[in-house]
Each structure stands twice: as structure tokens, then as C-alpha cells.
C-alpha positions as a Markdown table, in Angstrom:
| # | Residue | x | y | z |
|---|---|---|---|---|
| 1 | Met | 0.0 | 0.0 | 0.0 |
| 2 | Thr | 1.4 | 3.4 | -1.0 |
| 3 | Leu | 1.2 | 6.5 | 1.2 |
| 4 | Ala | -1.3 | 8.0 | -1.2 |
| 5 | Glu | -3.5 | 5.0 | -0.6 |
| 6 | Val | -3.1 | 5.4 | 3.2 |
| 7 | Ala | -4.5 | 8.9 | 2.9 |
| 8 | Glu | -7.4 | 7.7 | 0.8 |
| 9 | Val | -8.6 | 4.8 | 2.9 |
| 10 | Pro | -12.2 | 5.4 | 4.2 |
| 11 | Gln | -12.0 | 6.9 | 7.7 |
| 12 | Glu | -13.8 | 4.0 | 9.4 |
| 13 | Gly | -11.1 | 1.6 | 8.1 |
| 14 | Leu | -8.0 | 3.6 | 9.2 |
| 15 | Glu | -7.0 | 1.7 | 12.3 |
| 16 | Asn | -8.1 | -1.6 | 10.9 |
| 17 | Arg | -5.9 | -1.6 | 7.8 |
| 18 | Ala | -3.9 | 1.5 | 6.7 |
| 19 | Leu | -2.6 | 2.5 | 10.1 |
| 20 | Arg | -1.7 | -1.0 | 11.1 |
| 21 | Glu | 0.2 | -1.4 | 7.9 |
| 22 | Val | 2.1 | 1.9 | 8.3 |
| 23 | Val | 3.0 | 0.9 | 11.9 |
| 24 | Gly | 4.2 | -2.5 | 10.8 |
| 25 | Arg | 6.4 | -1.0 | 8.0 |
| 26 | Thr | 8.0 | 1.7 | 10.2 |
| 27 | Arg | 8.8 | -0.5 | 13.2 |
| 28 | Pro | 12.1 | -1.8 | 11.9 |
| 29 | Leu | 13.3 | 1.8 | 11.3 |
| 30 | Thr | 12.7 | 2.9 | 14.9 |
| 31 | Leu | 14.3 | 0.2 | 16.9 |
| 32 | Ala | 17.5 | 2.1 | 17.6 |
| 33 | Arg | 16.5 | 4.7 | 20.2 |
| 34 | Asp | 18.8 | 7.7 | 20.6 |
| 35 | Arg | 17.9 | 10.2 | 23.2 |
| 36 | Cys | 17.1 | 12.9 | 20.6 |
| 37 | Leu | 16.1 | 13.0 | 17.0 |
| 38 | Pro | 18.2 | 15.2 | 14.8 |
| 39 | Val | 16.9 | 18.5 | 13.5 |
| 40 | Leu | 18.0 | 20.8 | 10.7 |
| 41 | Pro | 21.1 | 22.8 | 11.7 |
| 42 | Ala | 19.2 | 26.1 | 11.6 |
| 43 | Leu | 16.8 | 24.8 | 14.3 |
| 44 | Ala | 19.4 | 23.3 | 16.7 |
| 45 | Ser | 20.0 | 26.4 | 18.7 |
| 46 | Leu | 16.3 | 26.6 | 19.6 |
| 47 | Leu | 16.3 | 23.2 | 21.3 |
| 48 | Pro | 17.9 | 22.6 | 24.7 |
| 49 | Glu | 19.5 | 19.4 | 23.5 |
| 50 | Ala | 20.0 | 20.5 | 19.9 |
| 51 | Gly | 17.4 | 17.9 | 18.8 |
| 52 | Leu | 13.9 | 16.7 | 19.4 |
| 53 | Arg | 13.8 | 14.8 | 22.7 |
| 54 | Arg | 12.1 | 11.5 | 22.4 |
| 55 | Gly | 8.9 | 11.2 | 24.5 |
| 56 | Ser | 8.2 | 15.0 | 24.3 |
| 57 | Thr | 5.3 | 17.0 | 23.2 |
| 58 | Val | 6.1 | 20.2 | 21.2 |
| 59 | Ala | 3.7 | 23.0 | 20.3 |
| 60 | Val | 4.3 | 25.1 | 17.1 |
| 61 | Thr | 2.3 | 28.3 | 16.5 |
| 62 | Gly | 2.4 | 30.8 | 13.7 |
| 63 | Ser | 3.8 | 28.7 | 10.9 |
| 64 | Val | 3.1 | 25.5 | 9.1 |
| 65 | Ala | 6.5 | 25.7 | 7.5 |
| 66 | Leu | 8.2 | 25.7 | 10.9 |
| 67 | Ala | 6.3 | 22.6 | 12.0 |
| 68 | Met | 7.3 | 20.8 | 8.7 |
| 69 | Ala | 10.9 | 21.9 | 9.2 |
| 70 | Leu | 10.9 | 20.2 | 12.6 |
| 71 | Leu | 9.8 | 17.0 | 10.8 |
| 72 | Ala | 12.5 | 17.4 | 8.1 |
| 73 | Gly | 15.5 | 16.6 | 10.2 |
| 74 | Pro | 14.3 | 13.2 | 11.5 |
| 75 | Ser | 12.9 | 12.4 | 8.1 |
| 76 | Ala | 16.2 | 13.0 | 6.3 |
| 77 | Ala | 17.9 | 10.8 | 8.9 |
| 78 | Gly | 15.7 | 7.9 | 8.2 |
| 79 | Ser | 12.7 | 8.3 | 10.6 |
| 80 | Trp | 9.1 | 8.0 | 9.6 |
| 81 | Gly | 6.8 | 11.0 | 10.1 |
| 82 | Ala | 3.1 | 11.5 | 9.9 |
| 83 | Val | 0.8 | 14.6 | 9.4 |
| 84 | Val | -2.7 | 14.5 | 10.8 |
| 85 | Gly | -5.5 | 17.0 | 10.1 |
| 86 | Leu | -3.7 | 19.2 | 7.5 |
| 87 | Pro | -5.5 | 18.7 | 4.2 |
| 88 | Ser | -3.8 | 21.9 | 2.7 |
| 89 | Leu | -0.3 | 20.4 | 3.0 |
| 90 | Gly | 1.5 | 20.5 | -0.3 |
| 91 | Ala | 3.9 | 17.7 | -1.0 |
| 92 | Glu | 6.2 | 19.9 | -3.1 |
| 93 | Ala | 6.6 | 22.4 | -0.3 |
| 94 | Ala | 7.3 | 19.6 | 2.3 |
| 95 | Ala | 9.9 | 18.1 | 0.0 |
| 96 | Glu | 11.7 | 21.5 | -0.4 |
| 97 | Leu | 11.9 | 21.8 | 3.4 |
| 98 | Gly | 13.7 | 18.4 | 3.4 |
| 99 | Val | 10.9 | 16.0 | 4.3 |
| 100 | Ala | 11.4 | 12.6 | 2.7 |
| 101 | Leu | 8.0 | 11.9 | 1.1 |
| 102 | Glu | 8.6 | 8.2 | 0.9 |
| 103 | Arg | 8.6 | 8.1 | 4.8 |
| 104 | Leu | 5.6 | 10.4 | 5.3 |
| 105 | Ala | 2.1 | 9.1 | 6.2 |
| 106 | Leu | -0.8 | 11.5 | 5.6 |
| 107 | Val | -4.2 | 11.5 | 7.3 |
| 108 | Pro | -5.7 | 14.8 | 6.0 |
| 109 | Glu | -9.1 | 14.7 | 7.6 |
| 110 | Pro | -9.4 | 12.2 | 10.4 |
| 111 | Gly | -12.6 | 13.8 | 11.9 |
| 112 | Ile | -13.0 | 15.3 | 15.4 |
| 113 | Glu | -14.1 | 12.1 | 17.1 |
| 114 | Arg | -11.5 | 9.9 | 15.4 |
| 115 | Trp | -8.6 | 12.3 | 15.8 |
| 116 | Pro | -7.2 | 11.0 | 19.1 |
| 117 | Val | -7.6 | 7.4 | 17.9 |
| 118 | Val | -5.6 | 8.1 | 14.7 |
| 119 | Val | -2.9 | 10.0 | 16.5 |
| 120 | Ala | -2.5 | 7.3 | 19.2 |
| 121 | Ala | -2.2 | 4.6 | 16.6 |
| 122 | Leu | 0.5 | 6.5 | 14.7 |
| 123 | Leu | 2.5 | 7.2 | 17.9 |
| 124 | Glu | 2.8 | 3.4 | 18.4 |
| 125 | Ser | 5.7 | 3.3 | 15.9 |
| 126 | Ile | 6.2 | 6.5 | 14.0 |
| 127 | Asp | 8.9 | 8.8 | 15.4 |
| 128 | Val | 7.3 | 12.2 | 14.8 |
| 129 | Val | 3.6 | 12.8 | 14.5 |
| 130 | Leu | 2.6 | 16.3 | 13.5 |
| 131 | Ala | -1.1 | 16.9 | 14.3 |
| 132 | Val | -3.6 | 19.8 | 14.2 |
| 133 | Pro | -5.8 | 19.3 | 17.2 |
| 134 | Pro | -9.5 | 19.9 | 17.0 |
| 135 | Pro | -10.9 | 22.9 | 19.0 |
| 136 | Lys | -11.5 | 20.8 | 22.1 |
| 137 | Val | -9.6 | 17.8 | 23.2 |
| 138 | Arg | -11.0 | 15.8 | 26.1 |
| 139 | Ala | -8.8 | 15.6 | 29.2 |
| 140 | Gln | -8.5 | 11.8 | 29.1 |
| 141 | His | -7.5 | 11.9 | 25.4 |
| 142 | Ala | -4.9 | 14.5 | 26.0 |
| 143 | Arg | -3.4 | 12.5 | 28.9 |
| 144 | Arg | -3.4 | 9.3 | 26.8 |
| 145 | Leu | -1.6 | 10.9 | 23.9 |
| 146 | Thr | 1.1 | 12.6 | 25.9 |
| 147 | Ala | 1.6 | 9.4 | 27.8 |
| 148 | Arg | 1.7 | 7.4 | 24.5 |
| 149 | Ala | 4.5 | 9.7 | 23.2 |
| 150 | Arg | 6.5 | 9.1 | 26.3 |
| 151 | Glu | 6.0 | 5.4 | 26.4 |
| 152 | Arg | 6.8 | 4.9 | 22.7 |
| 153 | Asp | 9.7 | 7.3 | 22.6 |
| 154 | Gly | 8.0 | 9.4 | 19.9 |
| 155 | Val | 7.6 | 13.1 | 19.4 |
| 156 | Leu | 4.1 | 14.7 | 19.2 |
| 157 | Val | 4.1 | 18.0 | 17.4 |
| 158 | Leu | 1.0 | 20.1 | 17.8 |
| 159 | Leu | 0.3 | 22.7 | 15.2 |
| 160 | Gly | -1.7 | 25.8 | 16.0 |
| 161 | Ser | -2.2 | 25.1 | 19.7 |
| 162 | Arg | 0.0 | 25.9 | 22.8 |
| 163 | Arg | -1.3 | 22.9 | 24.8 |
| 164 | Leu | -3.2 | 19.7 | 24.3 |
| 165 | Gly | -6.4 | 20.1 | 26.2 |
| 166 | Ala | -5.4 | 20.9 | 29.8 |
| 167 | Glu | -2.0 | 19.1 | 29.3 |
| 168 | Pro | 1.0 | 21.4 | 29.1 |
| 169 | Val | 3.6 | 20.8 | 26.5 |
| 170 | Asp | 7.4 | 20.4 | 27.0 |
| 171 | Leu | 8.4 | 23.0 | 24.4 |
| 172 | Gln | 6.7 | 25.8 | 22.6 |
| 173 | Leu | 8.0 | 27.3 | 19.3 |
| 174 | Ala | 6.3 | 30.4 | 18.1 |
| 175 | Val | 6.9 | 32.6 | 15.0 |
| 176 | Thr | 6.6 | 36.2 | 16.3 |
| 177 | Gly | 7.2 | 38.1 | 13.1 |
| 178 | Gly | 8.4 | 37.9 | 9.6 |
| 179 | Arg | 9.0 | 39.6 | 6.3 |
| 180 | Trp | 9.0 | 38.4 | 2.7 |
| 181 | Thr | 11.6 | 39.2 | 0.1 |
| 182 | Gly | 11.4 | 39.5 | -3.7 |
| 183 | Leu | 8.4 | 41.7 | -4.0 |
| 184 | Gly | 8.9 | 45.3 | -5.1 |
| 185 | Arg | 6.3 | 48.1 | -5.2 |
| 186 | Gly | 3.7 | 46.4 | -7.4 |
| 187 | His | 5.9 | 43.9 | -9.1 |
| 188 | Gly | 8.0 | 40.8 | -8.6 |
| 189 | Arg | 7.1 | 37.7 | -6.6 |
| 190 | Leu | 7.6 | 36.4 | -3.1 |
| 191 | Val | 10.6 | 34.1 | -3.0 |
| 192 | Ala | 11.7 | 33.9 | 0.7 |
| 193 | Arg | 10.6 | 34.7 | 4.2 |
| 194 | Gln | 12.7 | 35.8 | 7.2 |
| 195 | Val | 11.1 | 35.1 | 10.6 |
| 196 | Glu | 11.9 | 35.3 | 14.2 |
| 197 | Val | 11.3 | 32.1 | 16.3 |
| 198 | Val | 11.0 | 32.1 | 20.1 |
| 199 | Ala | 11.3 | 28.9 | 22.0 |
| 200 | Arg | 10.4 | 28.3 | 25.7 |
| 201 | Gly | 9.2 | 25.4 | 27.7 |
| 202 | Arg | 9.6 | 23.3 | 30.9 |
| 203 | Gly | 12.7 | 21.9 | 32.6 |
| 204 | Ala | 15.7 | 22.2 | 30.4 |
| 205 | Ala | 13.7 | 24.3 | 27.9 |
| 206 | Ala | 12.7 | 26.9 | 30.5 |
| 207 | Arg | 15.3 | 29.4 | 29.3 |
| 208 | Glu | 13.9 | 31.4 | 26.4 |
| 209 | Arg | 15.8 | 31.0 | 23.1 |
| 210 | Arg | 15.5 | 33.0 | 19.9 |
| 211 | Ala | 16.6 | 32.6 | 16.3 |
| 212 | Arg | 16.1 | 34.5 | 13.1 |
| 213 | Leu | 15.6 | 32.1 | 10.2 |
| 214 | Trp | 15.0 | 32.0 | 6.5 |
| 215 | Leu | 11.8 | 30.0 | 6.4 |
| 216 | Pro | 11.8 | 29.3 | 3.6 |
| 217 | Gly | 14.9 | 30.6 | 1.9 |
| 218 | Pro | 15.1 | 31.4 | -1.8 |
| 219 | Gly | 15.5 | 27.7 | -2.7 |
| 220 | Gly | 13.0 | 26.5 | -0.2 |
| 221 | Glu | 15.6 | 25.6 | 2.4 |
| 222 | Val | 15.7 | 26.6 | 6.1 |
| 223 | Thr | 18.8 | 28.5 | 7.2 |
| 224 | Leu | 19.9 | 31.0 | 9.9 |
| 225 | Ala | 19.4 | 34.6 | 8.7 |
| 226 | Asp | 21.4 | 37.7 | 9.4 |
| 227 | Glu | 19.7 | 41.0 | 10.0 |
| 228 | Pro | 18.3 | 42.4 | 6.8 |
| 229 | Ser | 20.4 | 44.9 | 5.0 |
| 230 | Arg | 17.6 | 46.2 | 2.7 |
| 231 | Pro | 14.7 | 48.5 | 3.8 |
| 232 | Ser | 11.4 | 46.8 | 4.3 |
| 233 | His | 8.0 | 48.2 | 3.2 |
| 234 | Arg | 4.5 | 47.2 | 4.2 |
| 235 | Asp | 1.6 | 46.4 | 1.9 |
| 236 | Asp | -1.9 | 47.6 | 2.6 |
| 237 | Thr | -2.6 | 44.7 | 4.9 |
| 238 | Gly | 0.3 | 45.7 | 7.2 |
| 239 | Arg | 2.5 | 42.7 | 6.2 |
| 240 | Ala | 6.2 | 43.5 | 6.0 |
| 241 | Phe | 8.3 | 42.7 | 3.0 |
| 242 | Val | 11.7 | 43.7 | 1.6 |
| 243 | Gly | 11.5 | 45.9 | -1.4 |
| 244 | Thr | 13.6 | 45.5 | -4.5 |
| 245 | Gly | 13.2 | 49.0 | -5.7 |
């Protein structure tokens, strides 16, 4: 079964067939348990151990690209990843950020009631599960999922939410501002975005960390950014961008 077929299986059959098959195929790749999963070099300074600690829950707000960039490092190193509840995800954009599509399982629309079941099943064996939580997550489901990540040495990445129900996360990554480059006054096209990312959390992650990144860079990559040398302008929506003339 291909990953495209996994995404297209009727929702009522997910855990009975597609999820079981994905879990079975990924298990041999996740037997060697290092303490942390590798991340892209540009993200390492934001994480207290320069990697994603196994068993942790991470919240990402303000950027789908940042969440996918977190997945890219483990993916490039051979780990499987999964994305749940993000039907707008573009495969080309994910690949440009470094995600290995051949090791990516997609469940675009699991449904509100089935969301915790699908995420729990994927955490059984997949190293990094990126999920968009529904508006309300029941307390017992939140406790079960954070416990499942710890027990299975996985990483649960929550997109668009600072916590899972009433359960706190171990690390929060937030994009606090950004500017696009490549667009002049009424001409050109957007080619790259520079953002500031703030990281804070619990325990070893309690100290606030900041980094300025190209997310994405001109070629779709993620790299550390220097302070911009060209003046920025704002369009009529208030969004900042760097002008070319």
C-alpha cells in the first residue's frame, strides 16, 4: 500500500488496515533509540539538547513551515513521520523543506471524534507525529496521547495550539514576526521569508531562546538569517516585505 492509498482509505477503516500497515512497516526503522532525534542545523540552537527529545510534546504556532521543518531533520535521517489534520499540506513544499515523502504518512481529515484514535495509533511506531488538534480535546484523550508519546519514545508536534487540552507541552516554538523578500512596489514575486522564532518550555527548555531564520529561503531551504540589509515596506494589509526597488 502506498502513502497516497493510506490517505485515501475510508476513515472507518483507518486503524483496521492502513494505520496497522504503516505501523508495521515503520517498526524496523525505529528500533534504535537515541535520546534525541536530529533536526535541521538552523533549528538546533532553539532546542535545549540541539534535537527533538524523544517522548516529548512540542507546540508550534504561527507557521506550518516551521512545523514541517521540525519534521524534516528526523525524516532526512531515516525516521518516519506523519501529518494528521492538515489537508492543505503541499507535497512539493514539504519536500523543499527536506521531508522525505517516501517516509511520510498523511491522514488529511481524520474527523474530530477519530482524531485521538488516529494520533494514538501513529504514535505506536512513528517517530514524529505532527497533528492539528480539534478545537476541544478531552482531558482523558490529552493525557493518553502525551503518555503514548513518552512510552513509545515518539515526538508529538501540535500545530496551532499551545497545549493539548489541559495538558502542558514540553516545548513551545512560536513565530513572532516575519517579512517576505522578492516583492517590489507592485511587481515581482515572493521568494523567501525571514522570521523570528521564540522557544520556551519546561525543565531544560525553561530558558527562552530566539533565532532568526529564512523559512523558507530562496530555494525552499531553512537556514539561519542575518539582520536584513535592505529596507522593508508594508503592503496595505500591514505585512512587512523587503523591497527590490
